[in-house]
Each structure stands twice: as structure tokens, then as C-alpha cells.
PLY file of the C-alpha trace (Angstrom):
ply
format ascii 1.0
element vertex 288
property float x
property float y
property float z
element edge 287
property int vertex1
property int vertex2
end_header
116.78 82.08 84.15
120.56 81.55 84.52
121.53 79.87 87.65
123.36 82.84 89.34
119.80 84.61 88.89
117.87 81.16 90.54
120.86 81.20 93.56
119.95 84.87 94.17
116.58 84.04 94.21
116.18 81.20 96.13
118.19 83.44 98.86
115.73 86.40 98.91
112.55 84.03 99.11
114.37 82.40 101.95
114.56 85.75 103.05
111.30 86.98 103.07
110.37 83.80 104.24
111.56 84.03 107.37
110.54 87.26 108.04
106.68 86.52 107.05
107.58 83.53 109.76
108.62 85.89 112.21
104.98 87.72 111.61
102.85 84.44 111.33
103.89 82.76 114.20
102.65 85.06 115.96
99.69 85.20 114.50
99.06 81.62 114.78
99.79 81.45 118.50
97.22 84.21 119.54
94.47 82.29 117.37
95.72 78.94 117.92
95.88 79.12 121.52
93.70 82.39 122.68
91.45 82.13 119.97
91.04 85.48 118.76
91.94 86.66 115.02
93.79 89.76 115.46
93.49 91.53 112.30
95.38 94.14 114.43
98.66 92.09 114.24
100.39 93.66 111.23
99.44 97.19 112.82
102.76 95.92 114.82
104.63 95.44 112.30
104.02 98.34 110.49
104.01 100.86 114.54
108.16 98.69 114.73
109.15 100.12 111.19
108.46 103.59 112.60
109.14 103.46 115.73
113.07 101.84 114.31
113.05 104.87 111.91
112.13 106.87 114.45
115.08 105.80 116.96
116.95 105.31 114.05
117.39 108.90 113.00
117.85 109.99 116.49
120.26 107.93 117.42
122.02 106.64 113.86
122.02 103.03 115.24
120.22 100.79 113.75
120.87 98.32 116.73
119.11 100.63 119.25
115.94 101.16 116.69
115.30 97.55 116.55
115.76 97.06 120.49
113.70 99.69 120.88
110.85 99.18 118.81
110.66 95.27 119.47
110.61 96.69 123.49
107.86 99.26 122.40
106.03 96.48 120.58
106.13 93.75 123.57
105.30 96.65 125.81
102.46 97.83 123.90
100.78 94.46 122.71
100.84 93.68 126.65
98.58 96.91 127.19
96.49 96.08 124.62
96.15 92.68 125.90
95.46 93.44 129.38
92.76 96.48 128.63
91.07 95.19 125.44
91.73 91.68 124.19
91.35 89.75 127.31
87.80 91.23 127.26
87.26 89.22 124.08
87.99 85.83 125.16
84.15 84.85 125.66
83.17 86.67 122.21
82.13 85.36 119.43
84.42 85.97 116.07
82.94 88.62 114.72
83.10 90.49 117.94
86.76 90.20 117.35
87.42 91.19 114.01
85.04 94.11 114.53
87.15 95.65 117.70
90.76 94.28 115.73
89.82 96.22 112.78
88.73 99.32 114.89
92.37 98.51 116.09
94.07 99.07 112.92
91.44 102.21 111.90
93.05 103.36 115.34
97.18 102.73 114.49
97.25 104.22 111.33
95.76 107.88 112.25
98.14 107.57 115.42
100.85 106.70 113.05
99.82 109.84 110.66
99.53 112.38 113.69
102.99 111.26 115.33
104.99 110.33 111.97
102.70 112.28 108.82
101.97 110.64 105.55
105.09 110.81 104.19
107.40 107.97 102.84
110.88 107.12 104.78
113.92 104.77 104.45
116.60 104.01 106.28
120.61 103.57 105.24
122.07 100.07 105.84
124.48 100.29 108.35
127.31 100.48 106.87
129.42 97.28 107.85
126.81 95.42 106.16
126.18 97.95 102.92
128.29 95.82 100.65
127.96 92.87 98.96
129.20 89.43 99.56
130.47 88.92 95.83
130.50 85.20 94.46
131.07 85.33 91.13
131.38 88.45 88.06
127.68 87.93 88.31
126.31 86.85 91.30
126.28 88.58 94.82
124.18 88.70 98.15
124.22 91.62 100.47
125.93 91.13 104.03
122.21 92.83 105.45
120.25 90.44 103.29
122.49 87.64 105.20
122.50 89.18 108.55
118.93 89.28 108.34
118.38 85.90 106.90
121.05 84.44 109.76
118.95 86.40 112.63
115.36 85.40 111.77
116.60 81.92 111.36
118.13 81.76 114.84
114.94 83.36 116.26
112.76 80.36 114.59
115.23 77.69 116.02
115.15 79.72 119.28
111.39 79.86 119.12
110.97 76.00 118.04
113.47 75.14 121.20
111.04 77.56 123.64
107.79 75.78 122.38
109.04 72.26 122.59
111.64 71.83 125.18
110.47 74.50 128.08
108.34 74.36 130.71
107.26 77.68 129.04
106.69 76.20 125.73
104.68 73.13 127.65
101.85 75.35 129.29
101.79 77.32 126.11
101.15 74.33 123.82
98.46 72.61 127.18
96.70 75.78 127.74
95.69 75.78 123.59
94.08 72.51 124.65
93.00 72.85 127.89
92.98 76.07 129.32
91.36 74.70 132.63
94.02 72.22 133.22
96.91 74.81 133.35
95.03 76.98 135.75
94.67 74.01 138.03
97.72 73.38 137.84
98.61 76.76 139.23
99.10 78.68 136.39
98.34 82.39 135.57
96.86 81.85 132.06
95.75 85.47 131.89
99.52 86.66 132.01
100.55 83.63 130.48
97.69 84.46 127.35
98.85 88.53 127.70
102.73 87.16 127.73
101.82 85.53 124.56
100.36 88.25 123.20
103.52 90.34 124.08
105.64 88.23 122.60
103.44 87.89 119.43
103.97 91.37 119.22
107.89 91.85 119.56
108.49 89.32 116.55
106.29 91.04 114.73
107.34 94.44 115.50
111.31 93.02 115.20
110.47 91.90 111.45
109.03 95.69 110.75
112.21 96.95 112.29
115.06 95.20 110.67
113.31 95.20 107.61
113.23 99.24 107.62
116.58 99.48 105.54
114.95 96.88 102.89
112.15 98.56 101.83
110.25 101.68 102.78
108.84 102.91 105.37
105.09 104.01 104.57
101.45 104.69 106.29
99.48 101.57 105.93
101.92 98.90 105.24
101.21 96.44 107.77
97.86 95.87 105.76
99.06 94.09 102.78
101.77 92.35 104.86
98.65 90.63 107.17
96.87 89.29 104.56
100.65 87.32 103.20
100.82 86.46 106.87
97.41 85.02 107.35
97.60 83.07 103.99
101.02 81.29 105.47
98.50 80.33 108.69
95.90 78.94 106.61
98.54 76.98 104.88
100.47 75.37 107.52
97.82 75.06 109.50
96.34 77.32 112.51
98.26 76.88 115.69
101.02 74.69 114.35
104.68 76.78 114.54
105.95 74.35 112.26
103.36 74.42 109.84
104.08 78.48 110.18
107.50 78.13 109.40
107.22 75.75 106.35
104.33 78.18 105.05
105.69 80.96 105.41
109.58 79.79 103.38
106.34 78.78 100.31
105.00 81.71 100.09
108.40 83.68 100.31
110.13 81.76 97.76
106.35 81.54 95.47
106.49 85.92 95.88
110.02 86.10 95.16
110.48 83.83 92.17
106.42 84.93 90.89
107.65 88.69 90.82
110.41 87.69 88.52
109.28 84.53 86.67
105.63 85.73 86.35
105.01 89.61 87.54
101.43 90.08 86.16
100.71 86.73 88.10
102.48 87.38 91.57
99.68 88.24 93.57
97.88 85.54 92.43
100.58 82.80 92.31
100.33 83.04 96.38
96.38 82.93 96.43
96.51 79.78 94.46
98.87 77.94 96.34
96.53 78.78 99.54
93.65 77.22 97.75
95.17 74.59 96.50
96.49 73.90 99.94
93.37 73.91 101.18
91.55 71.46 98.71
94.42 68.82 99.55
94.42 69.41 103.34
91.17 72.24 105.07
93.17 71.81 108.01
96.44 73.19 106.74
99.85 71.47 106.12
100.43 70.39 109.89
97.66 71.33 111.69
97.85 71.37 115.34
96.28 68.16 116.82
0 1
1 2
2 3
3 4
4 5
5 6
6 7
7 8
8 9
9 10
10 11
11 12
12 13
13 14
14 15
15 16
16 17
17 18
18 19
19 20
20 21
21 22
22 23
23 24
24 25
25 26
26 27
27 28
28 29
29 30
30 31
31 32
32 33
33 34
34 35
35 36
36 37
37 38
38 39
39 40
40 41
41 42
42 43
43 44
44 45
45 46
46 47
47 48
48 49
49 50
50 51
51 52
52 53
53 54
54 55
55 56
56 57
57 58
58 59
59 60
60 61
61 62
62 63
63 64
64 65
65 66
66 67
67 68
68 69
69 70
70 71
71 72
72 73
73 74
74 75
75 76
76 77
77 78
78 79
79 80
80 81
81 82
82 83
83 84
84 85
85 86
86 87
87 88
88 89
89 90
90 91
91 92
92 93
93 94
94 95
95 96
96 97
97 98
98 99
99 100
100 101
101 102
102 103
103 104
104 105
105 106
106 107
107 108
108 109
109 110
110 111
111 112
112 113
113 114
114 115
115 116
116 117
117 118
118 119
119 120
120 121
121 122
122 123
123 124
124 125
125 126
126 127
127 128
128 129
129 130
130 131
131 132
132 133
133 134
134 135
135 136
136 137
137 138
138 139
139 140
140 141
141 142
142 143
143 144
144 145
145 146
146 147
147 148
148 149
149 150
150 151
151 152
152 153
153 154
154 155
155 156
156 157
157 158
158 159
159 160
160 161
161 162
162 163
163 164
164 165
165 166
166 167
167 168
168 169
169 170
170 171
171 172
172 173
173 174
174 175
175 176
176 177
177 178
178 179
179 180
180 181
181 182
182 183
183 184
184 185
185 186
186 187
187 188
188 189
189 190
190 191
191 192
192 193
193 194
194 195
195 196
196 197
197 198
198 199
199 200
200 201
201 202
202 203
203 204
204 205
205 206
206 207
207 208
208 209
209 210
210 211
211 212
212 213
213 214
214 215
215 216
216 217
217 218
218 219
219 220
220 221
221 222
222 223
223 224
224 225
225 226
226 227
227 228
228 229
229 230
230 231
231 232
232 233
233 234
234 235
235 236
236 237
237 238
238 239
239 240
240 241
241 242
242 243
243 244
244 245
245 246
246 247
247 248
248 249
249 250
250 251
251 252
252 253
253 254
254 255
255 256
256 257
257 258
258 259
259 260
260 261
261 262
262 263
263 264
264 265
265 266
266 267
267 268
268 269
269 270
270 271
271 272
272 273
273 274
274 275
275 276
276 277
277 278
278 279
279 280
280 281
281 282
282 283
283 284
284 285
285 286
286 287
């Protein structure tokens, strides 16, 4: 592998890893704080992509499409938590798995009714459609650079909110002692609803911003949720730091695997997970 190809793949792997982080961070917060195994989390990625596609087709603006997808997924996540997920906190994990799996079926069918079964695509905005030419044989897509920067800014912002703000303190405290947080006058039910809505919004954003890079297709959330669970397991359940490094690790491994060992690329991801679990069953950065 030439140096130029290596650098391009590193960049692509980091970009993919940061998108995975946006999805996995919501997943790990929802499970680590609320104790909910949400198999339907990937559906927010799919619906975010479809909402962005619909708005982009009607308005011609990717910015409006992304903002609309984020707002829609946040609202949908809030409603689902209030109506359904809030009833599962004291139920066993099997009930959670069955009900959230049922949500996958509902969302998949709703997608087919609204948008059909065709595969769609959205063009990259003209301002970002060219590439940054490093050399005659190495170039970086401006849109991929844009996605990487935006996702990195969101990752840093999320870390600061979780670690440095009163809201973050409540979230971290709620993960270990809900009763204590409630005794401080915090509406723990509303806090959980906001966390769930934020997780849905981040995942919807990941789906929307990925639309120009990939096709919009039925069931696209099913594959991403599996990889996201791998990221959460590797990083440690409930750990944002773990989700970040786990996502980068899987993003790089998947990207290089598709180039160097395409027939074993999927196996490589699960082999890494197995190796981490053998070494540290609690994950790399398990929440204390």
C-alpha cells in the first residue's frame, strides 16, 4: 500500500468512525443511564436519512434537510420515550428487546409506505463537491472533510457537556443513583426523555449527513445498529470516552479491512470485539 493510499484510508476511517460515534454515543447513554436495550436505535439513522432526502428533494438545501432531520428525530425520540420507553424501565431486558424489535418492524414498514422500496441518493452540495488535491495521486473530498470536522466538533461539544456542565453532572449521577438525583429536585423522567431525544437526534444527524456519501435504502439502519453495538461493547457500556475510541478503532479497522482484506472485513470487526472482550470483558473504558 502506497503512503498516499494509506493516508486517504486513515482519513476515511476517521470520518466513518466519527459518524459511528454519534450513533454509538446515544446508544451507550440510553443503555448506560436508562438501562434500556434499544434495538430500534438504528431506525433513527434510517429515518433521519429518509427525512433528509425528502427535504433535500423539495427544498434543494442539504442544510435544511439536516436540520429538519435532527428536529424530527429529536421530537420522535421524545414522544417514543414518553409513550413507550418510559414504561420499560422496570421491565426485564427480554421485554425491552422484544418491544424495541417491534419498533424496528413498525419503522421499516412506515418507511416503505411513505418513501417506497426504491434506493435514493442526494447530490453533494456544489460548494463541497470538489476535492482538496494534495498531490497528483492524493485528494480529499471537501464534503468528507466537512463531515469529519462537524462530527469532531459535536464529539468535543458532547464531551464538554457531559463532563463540565450541571446537565452533564445530572446525567452522570442519574446513571448510578436515580433516587439521589430525584431528591435534588431534578425531574428524572424528563431528564431521561431528553437523553433519549438527544440520542435519537444525534443518530438522525448521522443518517442525514451521510446521505450524500451513501444511498438511502430500506433497512439501512439494521446494519448500522449491529456495528454500533460492537462499538459500545468494545468501549464499555455507558462510557462516552469508550464509545469515541471504540468508534475510531472500528472505523479504521473496517475501512482498512475493505481495502486489504475485503473478503474478511466484516470478520475483522467482530474479531476485534472478541479480542477486547477476552482481554477486558467490561470494555476498554467501562463506566465505574
